[in-house]
C-alpha positions in Angstrom: -84.3 23.5 -10.6 -82.1 20.8 -10.8 -78.2 21.4 -11.6 -76.0 19.8 -14.0 -72.6 18.0 -11.9 -69.7 20.5 -11.8 -67.0 20.0 -14.7 -65.4 23.3 -14.5 -61.6 23.2 -13.2 -59.9 26.0 -11.4 -56.2 24.2 -11.8 -54.6 27.7 -12.2 -54.2 28.5 -8.5 -57.9 28.5 -8.1 -58.8 29.2 -11.5 -59.5 28.0 -15.0 -58.7 29.5 -18.2 -61.1 30.2 -21.0 -60.8 30.6 -24.6 -63.7 32.9 -25.6 -64.8 32.4 -29.4 -63.2 35.8 -30.3 -59.9 34.3 -29.5 -59.0 36.0 -26.3 -58.4 33.7 -22.7 -59.3 34.9 -19.7 -58.7 33.3 -16.5 -62.1 32.6 -14.4 -63.0 31.2 -11.2 -65.5 28.6 -10.6 -68.8 28.5 -8.3 -67.7 25.7 -5.8 -70.5 23.7 -4.8 -71.0 24.7 -0.7 -69.7 22.7 1.8 -72.2 20.3 3.6 -74.7 20.8 1.3 -76.6 17.3 1.0 -76.9 17.6 -3.2 -73.5 16.4 -3.3 -71.5 13.5 -1.2 -69.3 14.5 1.4 -66.2 13.0 -0.5 -67.3 14.9 -3.7 -67.0 18.1 -1.9 -63.6 17.2 -0.4 -62.4 16.6 -3.9 -64.6 20.0 -5.4 -62.5 21.6 -3.1 -59.2 20.1 -3.3 -59.1 20.6 -7.3 -61.5 23.5 -7.6 -64.0 21.6 -9.3 -67.1 23.8 -9.8 -69.6 25.5 -12.5 -68.5 28.1 -15.0 -71.3 30.8 -14.3 -71.3 34.9 -13.9 -72.7 34.4 -10.4 -71.1 35.7 -7.7 -68.8 32.9 -5.7 -71.0 34.3 -2.5 -74.2 33.3 -3.9 -76.0 30.6 -1.8 -76.3 27.2 -3.1 -80.0 27.7 -2.6 -80.3 30.6 -5.0 -77.8 29.4 -7.7 -79.9 25.8 -7.7 -82.9 27.6 -8.1 -81.8 29.8 -11.2 -82.5 29.1 -14.8 -80.2 26.1 -16.4 -78.4 29.3 -18.6 -77.4 31.1 -15.5 -75.6 27.9 -14.0 -74.2 27.1 -17.3 -74.1 30.3 -18.7 -71.1 29.4 -21.2 -71.5 27.5 -24.7 -69.3 24.6 -25.0 -68.1 23.9 -28.2 -67.1 19.8 -29.0 -65.3 18.8 -32.1 
């Protein structure tokens, strides 16, 4: 499958804070696009690793990009983003 661009920032020591619908907050580690994958430009990969920009997903950080990109969209972007 084709994945959306990564948009979850791990701004706090590699983790991003997630506010859940029940009101609690947890630190979550983003799944980062693997270095050297042709899906993303080299300059984007440098940026993604520098700023911990990845996907908010329950998938293990050790999952290969080949496995991740073949997963259904709900697994790639497992959490609902609420916009006002």
